[in-house]
A tleap script that builds the chain and sets N, CA, C and O, in Angstrom:
source leaprc.protein.ff14SB
mol = sequence {
  NMET ILE ILE TYR LYS TYR PRO PHE SER ILE
  ARG ASP TYR ILE SER ILE ALA MET PRO GLN
  GLY ALA GLU ILE LEU SER VAL GLN VAL GLN
  ASP ARG GLY THR PHE ILE TRP ALA ALA VAL
  ASP ILE ASN LYS PRO LEU GLU ASN LYS LEU
  PHE ARG LEU ILE GLY THR GLY HIE GLU ILE
  ASP SER LEU ASP TYR LYS SER LEU LYS TYR
  ILE GLY THR PHE GLN LEU THR GLY PHE VAL
  GLY HIE LEU PHE GLU VAL CLEU
}
set mol.1.N position { 0.757 -0.960 -0.303 }
set mol.1.CA position { 0.121 -0.117 -0.023 }
set mol.1.C position { 1.101 1.024 -0.137 }
set mol.1.O position { 2.310 0.955 0.086 }
set mol.2.N position { 0.455 2.016 -0.493 }
set mol.2.CA position { 1.114 3.254 -0.503 }
set mol.2.C position { -0.087 4.826 -0.137 }
set mol.2.O position { -1.298 4.788 0.081 }
set mol.3.N position { 0.728 5.914 -0.185 }
set mol.3.CA position { -0.430 7.005 0.516 }
set mol.3.C position { -0.548 8.170 -1.119 }
set mol.3.O position { 0.319 8.978 -1.453 }
set mol.4.N position { -1.628 7.943 -1.730 }
set mol.4.CA position { -1.628 8.828 -3.141 }
set mol.4.C position { -2.561 10.149 -2.550 }
set mol.4.O position { -3.479 9.933 -1.758 }
set mol.5.N position { -2.326 11.128 -2.879 }
set mol.5.CA position { -3.678 12.214 -3.273 }
set mol.5.C position { -4.126 12.651 -4.643 }
set mol.5.O position { -3.443 12.956 -5.621 }
set mol.6.N position { -4.933 12.627 -4.546 }
set mol.6.CA position { -5.956 12.819 -5.687 }
set mol.6.C position { -6.758 14.380 -5.883 }
set mol.6.O position { -7.618 14.758 -5.087 }
set mol.7.N position { -6.263 15.287 -7.215 }
set mol.7.CA position { -6.972 16.664 -6.821 }
set mol.7.C position { -8.153 16.523 -7.410 }
set mol.7.O position { -8.317 15.896 -8.456 }
set mol.8.N position { -9.017 17.083 -6.788 }
set mol.8.CA position { -10.724 16.775 -7.257 }
set mol.8.C position { -10.945 19.032 -7.756 }
set mol.8.O position { -10.358 19.988 -7.249 }
set mol.9.N position { -11.776 19.004 -8.630 }
set mol.9.CA position { -12.663 20.445 -8.337 }
set mol.9.C position { -13.732 20.614 -7.464 }
set mol.9.O position { -14.203 19.715 -6.768 }
set mol.10.N position { -14.152 21.882 -7.505 }
set mol.10.CA position { -15.580 22.141 -6.729 }
set mol.10.C position { -16.623 21.784 -7.414 }
set mol.10.O position { -16.751 22.656 -8.274 }
set mol.11.N position { -17.446 21.007 -7.533 }
set mol.11.CA position { -18.779 20.810 -8.106 }
set mol.11.C position { -19.526 19.513 -7.254 }
set mol.11.O position { -18.887 18.707 -6.577 }
set mol.12.N position { -20.735 19.495 -7.402 }
set mol.12.CA position { -21.772 18.608 -6.461 }
set mol.12.C position { -21.113 16.962 -6.902 }
set mol.12.O position { -21.622 16.287 -6.007 }
set mol.13.N position { -20.308 16.005 -7.740 }
set mol.13.CA position { -20.431 14.870 -7.709 }
set mol.13.C position { -19.251 15.013 -8.381 }
set mol.13.O position { -19.257 15.767 -9.355 }
set mol.14.N position { -18.169 14.418 -8.056 }
set mol.14.CA position { -16.795 13.888 -8.608 }
set mol.14.C position { -16.400 12.587 -8.318 }
set mol.14.O position { -16.461 11.861 -7.326 }
set mol.15.N position { -15.790 12.448 -9.964 }
set mol.15.CA position { -15.480 11.126 -10.046 }
set mol.15.C position { -14.082 10.492 -10.186 }
set mol.15.O position { -13.667 10.320 -11.332 }
set mol.16.N position { -13.346 10.142 -9.189 }
set mol.16.CA position { -11.643 9.687 -9.528 }
set mol.16.C position { -11.605 8.325 -9.710 }
set mol.16.O position { -12.228 7.432 -9.137 }
set mol.17.N position { -10.710 8.287 -10.671 }
set mol.17.CA position { -10.103 7.106 -11.024 }
set mol.17.C position { -8.834 6.241 -10.076 }
set mol.17.O position { -7.695 6.638 -10.320 }
set mol.18.N position { -8.933 5.302 -9.209 }
set mol.18.CA position { -8.446 4.955 -8.172 }
set mol.18.C position { -8.051 3.319 -7.994 }
set mol.18.O position { -8.993 2.767 -8.560 }
set mol.19.N position { -7.625 2.819 -7.761 }
set mol.19.CA position { -7.076 1.374 -7.818 }
set mol.19.C position { -8.280 0.605 -6.540 }
set mol.19.O position { -8.560 0.983 -5.402 }
set mol.20.N position { -8.680 -0.374 -7.204 }
set mol.20.CA position { -9.589 -1.240 -6.529 }
set mol.20.C position { -9.523 -1.052 -5.129 }
set mol.20.O position { -8.433 -1.317 -4.621 }
set mol.21.N position { -10.219 -0.749 -4.557 }
set mol.21.CA position { -10.201 -1.173 -2.867 }
set mol.21.C position { -9.116 -0.483 -2.321 }
set mol.21.O position { -8.254 -1.074 -1.670 }
set mol.22.N position { -9.082 0.886 -2.562 }
set mol.22.CA position { -8.730 2.593 -1.879 }
set mol.22.C position { -9.203 2.639 -0.889 }
set mol.22.O position { -10.408 2.568 -0.650 }
set mol.23.N position { -8.187 2.787 -0.022 }
set mol.23.CA position { -8.815 3.219 1.399 }
set mol.23.C position { -8.968 4.965 1.546 }
set mol.23.O position { -7.984 5.608 1.912 }
set mol.24.N position { -10.321 5.684 1.221 }
set mol.24.CA position { -9.813 7.242 1.683 }
set mol.24.C position { -9.661 7.501 2.984 }
set mol.24.O position { -10.192 6.869 3.897 }
set mol.25.N position { -8.858 8.530 3.099 }
set mol.25.CA position { -8.208 8.699 4.099 }
set mol.25.C position { -8.392 10.389 4.575 }
set mol.25.O position { -8.428 10.736 5.755 }
set mol.26.N position { -8.468 11.086 3.714 }
set mol.26.CA position { -9.103 12.510 4.533 }
set mol.26.C position { -8.945 13.272 3.320 }
set mol.26.O position { -7.986 13.010 2.593 }
set mol.27.N position { -9.784 14.209 2.997 }
set mol.27.CA position { -9.770 15.534 2.452 }
set mol.27.C position { -9.445 16.658 2.564 }
set mol.27.O position { -10.092 17.179 3.472 }
set mol.28.N position { -8.605 17.480 2.001 }
set mol.28.CA position { -7.809 18.879 2.763 }
set mol.28.C position { -7.786 19.870 1.633 }
set mol.28.O position { -7.863 19.641 0.426 }
set mol.29.N position { -7.669 20.988 2.248 }
set mol.29.CA position { -6.896 22.208 1.339 }
set mol.29.C position { -5.526 22.443 0.987 }
set mol.29.O position { -5.023 23.231 1.787 }
set mol.30.N position { -4.645 22.024 0.006 }
set mol.30.CA position { -3.631 22.249 0.016 }
set mol.30.C position { -3.101 23.584 -1.050 }
set mol.30.O position { -3.316 23.687 -2.258 }
set mol.31.N position { -2.558 24.264 -0.400 }
set mol.31.CA position { -1.926 25.159 -1.444 }
set mol.31.C position { -3.422 25.832 -2.117 }
set mol.31.O position { -3.469 25.827 -3.347 }
set mol.32.N position { -3.840 26.029 -1.860 }
set mol.32.CA position { -5.196 26.501 -2.428 }
set mol.32.C position { -5.823 25.665 -3.325 }
set mol.32.O position { -6.691 26.049 -4.109 }
set mol.33.N position { -5.400 24.493 -3.234 }
set mol.33.CA position { -5.675 23.077 -4.373 }
set mol.33.C position { -6.880 22.412 -3.243 }
set mol.33.O position { -6.813 22.846 -2.093 }
set mol.34.N position { -7.917 21.423 -3.545 }
set mol.34.CA position { -8.758 20.428 -2.900 }
set mol.34.C position { -8.245 19.205 -3.083 }
set mol.34.O position { -8.204 18.900 -4.275 }
set mol.35.N position { -7.760 18.237 -2.205 }
set mol.35.CA position { -7.517 17.204 -2.342 }
set mol.35.C position { -8.171 15.934 -1.595 }
set mol.35.O position { -8.883 16.150 -0.615 }
set mol.36.N position { -7.985 14.844 -1.958 }
set mol.36.CA position { -7.670 13.260 -1.215 }
set mol.36.C position { -7.255 12.498 -1.783 }
set mol.36.O position { -7.070 12.158 -2.951 }
set mol.37.N position { -6.912 11.868 0.314 }
set mol.37.CA position { -5.773 11.150 0.338 }
set mol.37.C position { -5.932 9.699 0.306 }
set mol.37.O position { -6.869 9.424 1.055 }
set mol.38.N position { -5.541 8.863 -0.114 }
set mol.38.CA position { -6.077 7.423 0.107 }
set mol.38.C position { -4.733 6.512 -0.376 }
set mol.38.O position { -3.839 6.691 -1.202 }
set mol.39.N position { -5.099 5.352 0.663 }
set mol.39.CA position { -3.823 4.141 1.122 }
set mol.39.C position { -4.426 3.629 -0.168 }
set mol.39.O position { -5.636 3.406 -0.120 }
set mol.40.N position { -3.906 3.438 -1.123 }
set mol.40.CA position { -3.967 2.486 -2.774 }
set mol.40.C position { -2.838 1.620 -2.683 }
set mol.40.O position { -1.824 1.811 -2.012 }
set mol.41.N position { -3.141 0.514 -3.522 }
set mol.41.CA position { -2.433 -0.606 -3.912 }
set mol.41.C position { -1.727 -0.358 -5.275 }
set mol.41.O position { -1.573 -1.475 -5.768 }
set mol.42.N position { -1.464 0.140 -5.716 }
set mol.42.CA position { -1.321 0.442 -6.795 }
set mol.42.C position { -0.931 -0.413 -8.030 }
set mol.42.O position { -0.836 0.009 -9.182 }
set mol.43.N position { -0.716 -1.724 -7.590 }
set mol.43.CA position { -0.540 -2.874 -8.928 }
set mol.43.C position { -2.352 -3.759 -9.396 }
set mol.43.O position { -2.633 -4.704 -10.133 }
set mol.44.N position { -3.208 -2.819 -8.502 }
set mol.44.CA position { -4.669 -3.534 -8.939 }
set mol.44.C position { -5.653 -2.533 -10.223 }
set mol.44.O position { -5.455 -1.469 -10.810 }
set mol.45.N position { -6.069 -2.924 -10.220 }
set mol.45.CA position { -6.989 -2.030 -11.765 }
set mol.45.C position { -7.509 -1.164 -11.000 }
set mol.45.O position { -7.821 -1.263 -9.813 }
set mol.46.N position { -7.632 0.051 -12.002 }
set mol.46.CA position { -8.446 1.451 -12.116 }
set mol.46.C position { -9.742 1.186 -11.853 }
set mol.46.O position { -10.325 0.348 -12.542 }
set mol.47.N position { -10.396 1.851 -10.824 }
set mol.47.CA position { -12.177 1.482 -10.727 }
set mol.47.C position { -12.545 3.220 -10.353 }
set mol.47.O position { -11.878 3.837 -9.523 }
set mol.48.N position { -13.632 3.809 -11.070 }
set mol.48.CA position { -14.010 5.457 -10.646 }
set mol.48.C position { -14.735 5.221 -9.725 }
set mol.48.O position { -15.773 4.560 -9.745 }
set mol.49.N position { -14.062 5.934 -8.542 }
set mol.49.CA position { -14.968 6.481 -6.657 }
set mol.49.C position { -15.781 7.429 -7.238 }
set mol.49.O position { -15.440 8.457 -7.824 }
set mol.50.N position { -16.815 7.026 -7.038 }
set mol.50.CA position { -17.607 8.557 -6.655 }
set mol.50.C position { -18.017 9.489 -5.717 }
set mol.50.O position { -18.679 9.001 -4.802 }
set mol.51.N position { -17.866 10.430 -5.678 }
set mol.51.CA position { -18.133 11.108 -4.532 }
set mol.51.C position { -18.660 12.393 -4.286 }
set mol.51.O position { -18.103 13.283 -4.929 }
set mol.52.N position { -19.725 12.799 -3.417 }
set mol.52.CA position { -20.977 13.395 -3.576 }
set mol.52.C position { -20.028 15.102 -2.557 }
set mol.52.O position { -19.415 15.095 -1.489 }
set mol.53.N position { -20.324 16.273 -3.507 }
set mol.53.CA position { -19.719 16.903 -2.409 }
set mol.53.C position { -21.044 18.415 -1.890 }
set mol.53.O position { -21.735 19.119 -2.626 }
set mol.54.N position { -20.958 18.405 -0.875 }
set mol.54.CA position { -22.315 19.076 -0.584 }
set mol.54.C position { -22.047 20.158 0.497 }
set mol.54.O position { -21.705 19.819 1.630 }
set mol.55.N position { -22.220 21.603 0.110 }
set mol.55.CA position { -22.193 22.834 1.005 }
set mol.55.C position { -22.785 22.989 2.297 }
set mol.55.O position { -23.664 22.194 2.630 }
set mol.56.N position { -22.386 24.002 3.157 }
set mol.56.CA position { -23.009 23.715 4.590 }
set mol.56.C position { -24.290 24.591 3.718 }
set mol.56.O position { -24.046 25.201 2.677 }
set mol.57.N position { -25.860 24.520 4.430 }
set mol.57.CA position { -26.559 25.080 4.163 }
set mol.57.C position { -27.117 24.937 3.240 }
set mol.57.O position { -28.013 25.668 2.820 }
set mol.58.N position { -26.475 23.464 2.487 }
set mol.58.CA position { -27.103 23.040 1.176 }
set mol.58.C position { -28.310 21.708 1.953 }
set mol.58.O position { -28.173 21.123 3.027 }
set mol.59.N position { -29.077 21.619 1.252 }
set mol.59.CA position { -30.351 20.631 1.160 }
set mol.59.C position { -29.380 19.512 0.882 }
set mol.59.O position { -28.415 19.623 0.125 }
set mol.60.N position { -29.900 17.785 1.946 }
set mol.60.CA position { -29.375 16.541 1.360 }
set mol.60.C position { -30.891 15.926 1.358 }
set mol.60.O position { -31.627 16.083 2.332 }
set mol.61.N position { -31.197 15.395 0.483 }
set mol.61.CA position { -32.238 14.284 0.224 }
set mol.61.C position { -31.927 13.231 1.466 }
set mol.61.O position { -30.821 12.732 1.673 }
set mol.62.N position { -33.178 12.980 2.290 }
set mol.62.CA position { -32.564 11.744 3.272 }
set mol.62.C position { -32.713 10.231 2.511 }
set mol.62.O position { -32.352 9.181 3.041 }
set mol.63.N position { -33.298 10.333 1.209 }
set mol.63.CA position { -32.898 8.931 0.334 }
set mol.63.C position { -31.270 8.983 0.289 }
set mol.63.O position { -30.491 8.062 0.533 }
set mol.64.N position { -30.975 10.337 -0.095 }
set mol.64.CA position { -29.246 9.983 -0.888 }
set mol.64.C position { -28.289 10.262 -0.085 }
set mol.64.O position { -27.110 10.372 -0.419 }
set mol.65.N position { -28.937 10.455 1.529 }
set mol.65.CA position { -27.855 10.769 2.312 }
set mol.65.C position { -27.899 9.310 3.099 }
set mol.65.O position { -26.940 9.142 3.852 }
set mol.66.N position { -28.853 8.242 3.042 }
set mol.66.CA position { -28.537 7.173 3.352 }
set mol.66.C position { -27.538 5.934 2.595 }
set mol.66.O position { -27.354 4.820 3.086 }
set mol.67.N position { -27.005 6.382 1.404 }
set mol.67.CA position { -26.242 5.580 0.365 }
set mol.67.C position { -24.981 6.428 0.345 }
set mol.67.O position { -24.216 6.128 -0.572 }
set mol.68.N position { -24.431 7.796 1.443 }
set mol.68.CA position { -23.512 8.641 1.801 }
set mol.68.C position { -22.331 7.938 2.356 }
set mol.68.O position { -22.933 7.123 3.055 }
set mol.69.N position { -21.192 7.701 2.523 }
set mol.69.CA position { -19.849 7.761 3.886 }
set mol.69.C position { -19.882 8.663 3.741 }
set mol.69.O position { -20.316 9.175 2.709 }
set mol.70.N position { -19.316 9.433 4.978 }
set mol.70.CA position { -18.887 10.796 5.210 }
set mol.70.C position { -17.135 10.958 5.361 }
set mol.70.O position { -16.464 10.610 6.332 }
set mol.71.N position { -16.735 11.477 4.320 }
set mol.71.CA position { -15.535 11.676 4.350 }
set mol.71.C position { -14.157 12.722 5.290 }
set mol.71.O position { -12.976 12.623 5.626 }
set mol.72.N position { -15.400 13.759 5.378 }
set mol.72.CA position { -14.433 14.900 6.013 }
set mol.72.C position { -14.843 16.048 5.595 }
set mol.72.O position { -15.576 15.958 4.610 }
set mol.73.N position { -14.538 17.698 6.184 }
set mol.73.CA position { -15.385 18.661 5.423 }
set mol.73.C position { -13.829 19.356 5.213 }
set mol.73.O position { -12.756 18.760 5.305 }
set mol.74.N position { -13.971 20.292 5.013 }
set mol.74.CA position { -12.958 21.105 4.251 }
set mol.74.C position { -13.287 22.946 3.681 }
set mol.74.O position { -14.099 23.254 2.809 }
set mol.75.N position { -12.450 23.870 4.424 }
set mol.75.CA position { -12.681 25.139 4.077 }
set mol.75.C position { -11.433 25.937 2.973 }
set mol.75.O position { -10.217 26.028 3.141 }
set mol.76.N position { -12.261 26.416 1.879 }
set mol.76.CA position { -12.054 26.803 1.089 }
set mol.76.C position { -12.391 28.203 0.372 }
set mol.76.O position { -13.359 28.258 -0.386 }
set mol.77.N position { -11.322 29.716 0.694 }
set mol.77.CA position { -11.850 30.832 0.716 }
set mol.77.C position { -13.043 31.291 1.368 }
set mol.77.O position { -12.964 32.452 0.967 }
set mol.78.N position { -14.249 31.279 2.170 }
set mol.78.CA position { -15.004 31.227 2.496 }
set mol.78.C position { -16.293 30.201 2.029 }
set mol.78.O position { -17.424 30.429 2.457 }
set mol.79.N position { -16.008 28.997 1.069 }
set mol.79.CA position { -16.609 27.620 0.855 }
set mol.79.C position { -16.565 26.540 1.963 }
set mol.79.O position { -15.592 25.821 2.190 }
set mol.80.N position { -17.510 26.523 2.490 }
set mol.80.CA position { -17.267 24.737 3.617 }
set mol.80.C position { -17.896 23.698 2.795 }
set mol.80.O position { -18.992 23.812 2.246 }
set mol.81.N position { -17.312 22.927 2.761 }
set mol.81.CA position { -17.394 21.769 2.043 }
set mol.81.C position { -17.300 20.607 2.942 }
set mol.81.O position { -16.644 20.625 3.983 }
set mol.82.N position { -18.334 19.054 2.285 }
set mol.82.CA position { -18.182 18.285 3.344 }
set mol.82.C position { -18.034 17.189 2.115 }
set mol.82.O position { -18.732 17.329 1.111 }
set mol.83.N position { -17.255 16.272 2.211 }
set mol.83.CA position { -17.320 15.384 1.075 }
set mol.83.C position { -17.519 14.141 1.782 }
set mol.83.O position { -16.987 13.703 2.802 }
set mol.84.N position { -18.671 13.529 0.785 }
set mol.84.CA position { -18.760 11.903 1.106 }
set mol.84.C position { -18.816 10.916 -0.050 }
set mol.84.O position { -19.582 11.093 -0.997 }
set mol.85.N position { -18.094 10.002 0.027 }
set mol.85.CA position { -18.389 8.627 -0.914 }
set mol.85.C position { -19.709 8.118 -1.109 }
set mol.85.O position { -20.432 8.201 -0.116 }
set mol.86.N position { -20.316 7.502 -2.358 }
set mol.86.CA position { -21.327 7.957 -2.264 }
set mol.86.C position { -21.248 6.138 -2.638 }
set mol.86.O position { -20.712 5.823 -3.700 }
set mol.87.N position { -21.784 5.061 -1.749 }
set mol.87.CA position { -21.937 4.365 -1.906 }
set mol.87.C position { -22.899 3.377 -2.624 }
set mol.87.O position { -22.686 2.165 -2.579 }
savepdb mol mol.pdb
quit
């Protein structure tokens, strides 16, 4: 296993190709960019992981919420985002 970081843009849904079985560790801002850190086995085939980004004060449908796993919260120039993995 190795820890990689994956950049992403601010949008409602985020799809990132990661090795199968990637373990999401954290989401944070670094040098004005947003990143997800994950422990990965680079020998495994890639799969697309889907994430949902929800800003503070934005509604979450209760049905959608049940299919989300909380990853973390970050702040970027006045925006507070809460990142979830879509299960």
